[in-house]
C-alpha positions as CSV (number, residue, x, y, z in Angstrom):
1,X,88.6,31.1,103.6
2,X,87.6,33.9,106.0
3,X,83.9,32.9,105.7
4,X,84.8,29.2,106.3
5,X,86.8,29.9,109.4
6,X,84.2,32.3,110.8
7,X,81.4,29.7,110.2
8,X,83.4,26.9,111.8
9,X,84.2,29.1,114.8
10,X,80.5,29.8,115.3
11,X,79.0,26.3,114.5
12,X,81.7,24.2,116.1
13,X,80.2,24.7,119.6
14,X,76.4,24.3,119.1
15,X,75.6,25.4,122.6
16,X,77.6,28.5,122.3
17,X,76.0,29.2,119.0
18,X,72.6,28.9,120.5
19,X,73.6,31.3,123.3
20,X,75.0,33.8,120.8
21,X,71.9,33.8,118.6
22,X,69.6,33.9,121.6
23,X,71.4,37.0,122.8
24,X,71.1,38.8,119.5
25,X,67.5,37.7,118.9
26,X,66.6,38.9,122.4
27,X,68.1,42.3,121.7
28,X,66.2,42.5,118.4
29,X,62.9,41.4,120.0
30,X,63.3,43.9,122.9
31,X,64.0,46.9,120.8
32,X,61.5,46.0,118.0
33,X,58.6,45.4,120.4
34,X,59.3,48.6,122.3
35,X,59.4,50.7,119.2
36,X,56.5,48.9,117.7
37,X,54.4,49.7,120.8
38,X,55.3,53.3,120.5
39,X,54.3,53.4,116.8
40,X,51.1,51.6,117.7
41,X,50.4,54.1,120.5
42,X,50.8,57.1,118.2
43,X,48.8,55.5,115.5
44,X,45.9,54.7,117.9
45,X,45.9,58.3,119.3
46,X,45.1,59.8,115.9
47,X,43.2,56.9,114.3
48,X,39.9,58.8,114.0
49,X,41.6,61.9,112.6
50,X,43.6,59.8,110.1
51,X,40.4,58.0,108.8
52,X,38.1,61.0,108.9
53,X,38.4,61.8,105.2
54,X,38.6,65.5,106.1
55,X,41.2,68.0,104.9
56,X,40.6,70.7,107.5
57,X,39.3,70.9,111.0
58,X,37.6,73.9,112.7
59,X,37.7,73.7,116.5
60,X,37.1,75.9,119.6
61,X,39.9,78.3,120.5
62,X,42.7,76.7,122.5
63,X,41.8,73.1,121.8
64,X,44.6,70.8,123.0
65,X,43.6,67.4,121.5
66,X,41.0,65.6,119.5
67,X,39.2,64.0,122.5
68,X,38.4,67.2,124.5
69,X,37.0,70.4,122.9
70,X,34.4,73.0,123.7
71,X,31.2,73.0,121.6
72,X,30.7,75.2,118.5
73,X,27.6,76.8,117.3
74,X,26.0,75.1,114.2
75,X,25.6,78.4,112.3
76,X,29.4,78.5,111.9
77,X,29.3,75.7,109.3
78,X,27.6,77.9,106.8
79,X,30.6,80.3,106.5
80,X,32.7,77.4,105.2
81,X,29.9,76.0,102.9
82,X,29.8,79.4,101.2
83,X,33.4,79.0,100.0
84,X,33.8,77.5,96.5
85,X,36.9,75.5,97.6
86,X,34.9,73.5,100.1
87,X,33.4,70.4,98.5
88,X,31.8,69.1,101.7
89,X,31.4,70.3,105.3
90,X,30.3,67.9,108.1
91,X,29.2,68.4,111.7
92,X,31.1,66.2,114.1
93,X,30.7,65.5,117.8
94,X,32.7,63.6,120.4
95,X,31.7,63.4,124.0
96,X,32.4,61.0,127.0
97,X,29.3,59.1,128.0
98,X,28.2,56.6,130.6
99,X,27.6,53.0,129.4
100,X,25.4,50.7,131.5
101,X,26.3,47.1,131.1
102,X,23.7,44.3,131.2
103,X,25.0,43.1,134.6
104,X,24.5,46.6,136.1
105,X,28.1,47.7,135.9
106,X,29.2,50.9,134.2
107,X,31.8,51.9,131.7
108,X,33.0,55.2,130.2
109,X,32.8,55.4,126.4
110,X,33.5,58.1,123.8
111,X,30.4,58.7,121.7
112,X,31.2,60.0,118.2
113,X,28.4,61.5,116.1
114,X,29.0,62.2,112.4
115,X,26.9,63.1,109.4
116,X,26.3,60.0,107.4
117,X,25.6,62.0,104.3
118,X,29.1,63.3,104.1
119,X,30.8,60.3,105.8
120,X,33.4,62.6,107.3
121,X,34.6,61.2,110.6
122,X,32.6,58.0,110.3
123,X,33.7,54.4,111.3
124,X,35.8,52.2,109.1
125,X,36.8,48.5,109.0
126,X,33.2,47.4,109.2
127,X,32.9,43.6,109.6
128,X,29.2,43.2,110.6
129,X,26.2,45.4,109.7
130,X,26.3,48.5,107.7
131,X,26.4,52.3,108.1
132,X,22.9,52.7,106.7
133,X,21.6,50.8,109.8
134,X,22.7,53.8,111.9
135,X,19.5,55.5,110.7
136,X,17.6,53.2,113.0
137,X,16.6,55.1,116.2
138,X,19.5,54.8,118.6
139,X,21.6,52.9,116.1
140,X,25.3,52.5,117.1
141,X,28.4,50.9,115.8
142,X,31.3,49.7,118.0
143,X,34.5,47.7,117.7
144,X,34.5,43.9,118.3
145,X,37.6,44.4,120.6
146,X,35.4,45.9,123.3
147,X,32.4,43.5,123.3
148,X,33.4,41.8,126.5
149,X,34.3,45.0,128.2
150,X,30.9,46.6,127.4
151,X,28.9,43.4,127.9
152,X,27.9,43.0,124.3
153,X,27.1,39.5,123.0
154,X,25.6,40.0,119.5
155,X,24.5,42.4,116.9
156,X,21.1,43.9,117.5
157,X,21.5,43.9,121.3
158,X,19.9,46.9,123.0
159,X,22.1,48.9,125.4
160,X,21.7,51.9,127.7
161,X,24.0,54.9,127.3
162,X,23.5,58.1,129.3
163,X,20.2,56.6,130.5
164,X,19.0,56.4,126.9
165,X,18.2,53.3,124.9
166,X,20.3,52.4,122.0
167,X,20.9,49.5,119.7
168,X,24.1,47.9,118.4
169,X,23.7,47.7,114.6
170,X,27.2,46.8,113.5
171,X,30.8,46.0,114.5
172,X,34.1,47.2,113.3
173,X,37.6,45.7,113.6
174,X,40.7,47.7,114.4
175,X,39.2,50.9,115.8
176,X,41.0,51.2,119.2
177,X,40.9,53.9,121.8
178,X,44.2,54.5,123.6
179,X,42.2,55.4,126.7
180,X,40.0,53.0,128.6
181,X,36.9,54.5,126.9
182,X,36.0,52.8,123.6
183,X,34.8,54.8,120.6
184,X,31.1,54.3,119.8
185,X,29.8,55.7,116.5
186,X,26.3,57.1,115.8
187,X,24.7,59.6,113.6
188,X,25.2,63.2,114.6
189,X,21.6,63.7,115.6
190,X,21.6,60.5,117.7
191,X,24.8,61.4,119.5
192,X,23.8,65.0,120.1
193,X,20.5,63.8,121.7
194,X,22.2,61.2,123.9
195,X,24.8,63.7,125.0
196,X,22.1,66.2,125.8
197,X,23.8,69.0,123.9
198,X,21.9,72.0,122.7
199,X,20.2,71.7,119.3
200,X,22.6,74.1,117.7
201,X,25.9,72.7,119.1
202,X,28.6,70.4,117.8
203,X,32.3,69.8,118.6
204,X,34.1,70.2,115.2
205,X,33.5,71.2,111.7
206,X,35.1,68.9,109.2
207,X,35.9,70.1,105.7
208,X,36.7,68.2,102.5
209,X,38.3,70.6,99.9
210,X,37.9,70.5,96.1
211,X,40.8,68.7,94.4
212,X,43.8,70.9,93.8
213,X,43.0,73.4,96.6
214,X,46.0,74.5,98.6
215,X,45.5,73.6,102.2
216,X,47.8,76.3,103.5
217,X,46.0,79.0,101.5
218,X,42.7,77.6,102.6
219,X,43.8,77.7,106.2
220,X,44.7,81.4,106.0
221,X,41.4,82.1,104.4
222,X,39.5,80.2,107.1
223,X,41.5,81.8,109.9
224,X,40.0,85.1,108.6
225,X,36.5,83.7,108.6
226,X,36.9,82.1,112.0
227,X,39.0,84.6,114.1
228,X,37.6,83.3,117.4
229,X,38.4,79.6,116.6
230,X,41.3,77.3,115.7
231,X,41.7,76.0,112.2
232,X,44.0,73.0,111.4
233,X,44.9,70.9,108.5
234,X,44.4,67.2,109.2
235,X,48.2,66.7,109.5
236,X,48.5,69.5,112.0
237,X,45.6,68.3,114.1
238,X,47.0,64.8,114.1
239,X,50.4,66.0,115.3
240,X,48.9,68.3,117.9
241,X,46.9,65.4,119.4
242,X,49.8,63.0,119.3
243,X,52.1,65.5,121.0
244,X,49.6,66.2,123.7
245,X,49.0,62.6,124.7
246,X,52.6,61.5,124.2
247,X,54.4,64.2,126.1
248,X,52.0,66.4,128.1
249,X,50.7,63.3,129.9
250,X,54.1,61.5,130.1
251,X,52.8,58.3,128.5
252,X,54.8,58.8,125.3
253,X,57.9,59.8,127.2
254,X,57.8,56.6,129.2
255,X,57.5,54.5,126.1
256,X,60.5,56.3,124.5
257,X,62.6,55.8,127.6
258,X,61.6,52.1,127.6
259,X,62.6,51.9,123.9
260,X,65.9,53.6,124.6
261,X,66.6,51.3,127.6
262,X,65.7,48.3,125.3
263,X,68.4,49.5,122.9
264,X,71.0,49.9,125.6
265,X,70.2,46.5,127.2
266,X,70.1,44.9,123.8
267,X,73.5,46.3,122.9
268,X,75.0,45.2,126.2
269,X,73.6,41.6,125.8
270,X,75.0,41.4,122.2
271,X,78.4,42.8,123.3
272,X,78.7,40.3,126.1
273,X,77.6,37.4,124.0
274,X,79.9,38.1,121.1
275,X,82.8,38.9,123.4
276,X,82.4,35.6,125.2
277,X,82.2,33.8,121.8
278,X,85.5,35.4,120.6
279,X,87.3,34.7,123.9
280,X,86.3,31.0,123.6
281,X,88.4,30.9,120.4
282,X,91.5,32.7,121.5
283,X,93.6,29.6,121.0
284,X,92.5,29.3,117.4
285,X,93.3,33.0,116.7
286,X,96.7,32.6,118.4
287,X,97.4,29.6,116.0
288,X,96.4,31.8,113.0
289,X,98.8,34.5,114.2
290,X,101.5,32.0,114.8
291,X,101.2,30.9,111.2
292,X,101.9,34.5,110.1
293,X,98.4,35.8,109.4
294,X,98.2,39.6,109.5
295,X,96.0,41.5,111.9
296,X,93.6,42.5,109.1
297,X,92.9,38.8,108.4
298,X,91.8,38.2,112.0
299,X,89.9,41.4,112.0
300,X,87.9,40.2,109.0
301,X,87.2,36.8,110.6
302,X,85.7,38.4,113.8
303,X,83.6,40.9,111.8
304,X,82.4,38.0,109.6
305,X,81.4,36.1,112.7
306,X,79.5,39.2,113.9
307,X,77.7,39.6,110.6
308,X,76.6,35.9,110.6
309,X,75.4,36.2,114.1
310,X,73.5,39.4,113.2
311,X,71.9,37.8,110.2
312,X,70.5,34.7,112.0
313,X,69.8,36.5,115.3
314,X,67.9,39.2,113.4
315,X,65.9,36.5,111.6
316,X,64.9,34.8,114.8
317,X,64.2,38.0,116.7
318,X,62.2,39.6,114.0
319,X,60.2,36.4,113.4
320,X,59.1,36.3,117.1
321,X,58.4,40.1,116.9
322,X,56.1,39.5,113.9
323,X,54.2,36.8,115.8
324,X,53.7,39.1,118.8
325,X,52.6,41.8,116.4
326,X,49.9,39.5,114.9
327,X,48.7,38.5,118.4
328,X,48.5,42.1,119.4
329,X,45.9,42.7,116.7
330,X,43.3,41.5,119.2
331,X,44.5,43.7,122.1
332,X,43.9,47.3,123.0
333,X,47.5,48.3,122.3
334,X,48.8,47.0,119.0
335,X,52.4,46.4,118.1
336,X,53.0,47.8,114.6
337,X,56.1,46.8,112.7
338,X,56.1,48.8,109.4
339,X,58.6,48.0,106.7
340,X,60.8,50.9,107.6
341,X,61.1,49.6,111.2
342,X,62.0,46.1,110.0
343,X,64.7,47.5,107.7
344,X,66.0,49.9,110.4
345,X,66.3,47.0,112.8
346,X,68.3,45.0,110.3
347,X,70.7,47.9,110.0
348,X,70.7,48.4,113.8
349,X,71.4,44.8,114.5
350,X,74.3,44.8,112.0
351,X,75.7,47.9,113.7
352,X,75.2,46.4,117.2
353,X,77.0,43.2,116.3
354,X,79.8,45.0,114.5
355,X,80.5,47.4,117.3
356,X,80.2,44.6,119.9
357,X,82.8,42.6,118.0
358,X,85.2,45.5,118.0
359,X,85.3,45.2,121.8
360,X,86.9,41.8,121.6
361,X,89.2,42.6,118.6
362,X,91.7,44.5,120.7
363,X,92.2,41.4,123.0
364,X,92.7,39.1,120.0
365,X,95.1,41.4,118.1
366,X,97.3,41.6,121.2
367,X,97.4,37.9,121.9
368,X,100.9,36.4,122.0
369,X,101.2,33.7,119.4
370,X,103.6,31.9,121.8
371,X,100.6,30.8,123.9
372,X,100.1,28.1,121.2
373,X,103.4,26.5,122.2
374,X,102.8,26.9,125.9
375,X,99.7,24.8,125.6
376,X,97.2,27.6,126.3
């Protein structure tokens, strides 16, 4: 009976139902998109680190993030190679470079050089060409997302970077840069030459450890071998880079504030919508009380209405969010909605609707049943 009454209250006025569900769906959409943007932002920041295939990173002392580091001397790599726990060690380079577009304009790019033999730090998500083609003089791989920005029309096109000639030999899909400077991949030797670095310089040493090796123990051992440098596990370096760009620059703080405001606005919208819906049915609730129904009965009706609104509103809101997330796949800033976020939003929507319904319960429970007989 409770479910029937709650359903009839909601579905009797179709226009009010649409307004209610729109309010809940808007709240779900607002919060989900804001949090999804934040997750996409943090994921983009550390994408190269996450896909590097490395277990450990050796960097210059005091490095603050992945994108900016002082060069290392190449001889340092041999200290790590001498350790039996190190399966592979790869030289890695990242530097900002000037990209000249065919129309004469210029763009800034981040040139990444990695050792093709180890594969550590190389591109992923290849959709055209292959990594072997990087062996061609000046061979480079870039993401399809930035073709228009960099003036690229097709595979095999020649480009100019740092006043050096290069050739696009392949395209990836899904490698974004959170800055305005796209990532461009090349062999370590090609990148070092284009960036005009010294013959014995690199930016990072990437290590892949033998299976079963403790990363914490290895970190302590490497710290002794490299006392003038920083040693990180991949998890540590990911976190360090994310924290720097999210909070030192203020970008992440702004997105968190936006997500919080989305939650507040969404809660207010839901509260107002459900309150108005309940107030529209004061007469019906007064009738039920006049018939002798206890307060707990009315309480359950209102909560059931809130749960029904939460269920349908969540479905509509999350459906629109999923569509926007799919569309963002072709943008520089993706909206990521992992399963944990979707389930969390279901719980949050239920809580928002339940709490919002409680605001109107007090008014209903104190209504005078006599209003039924006064024609109100």
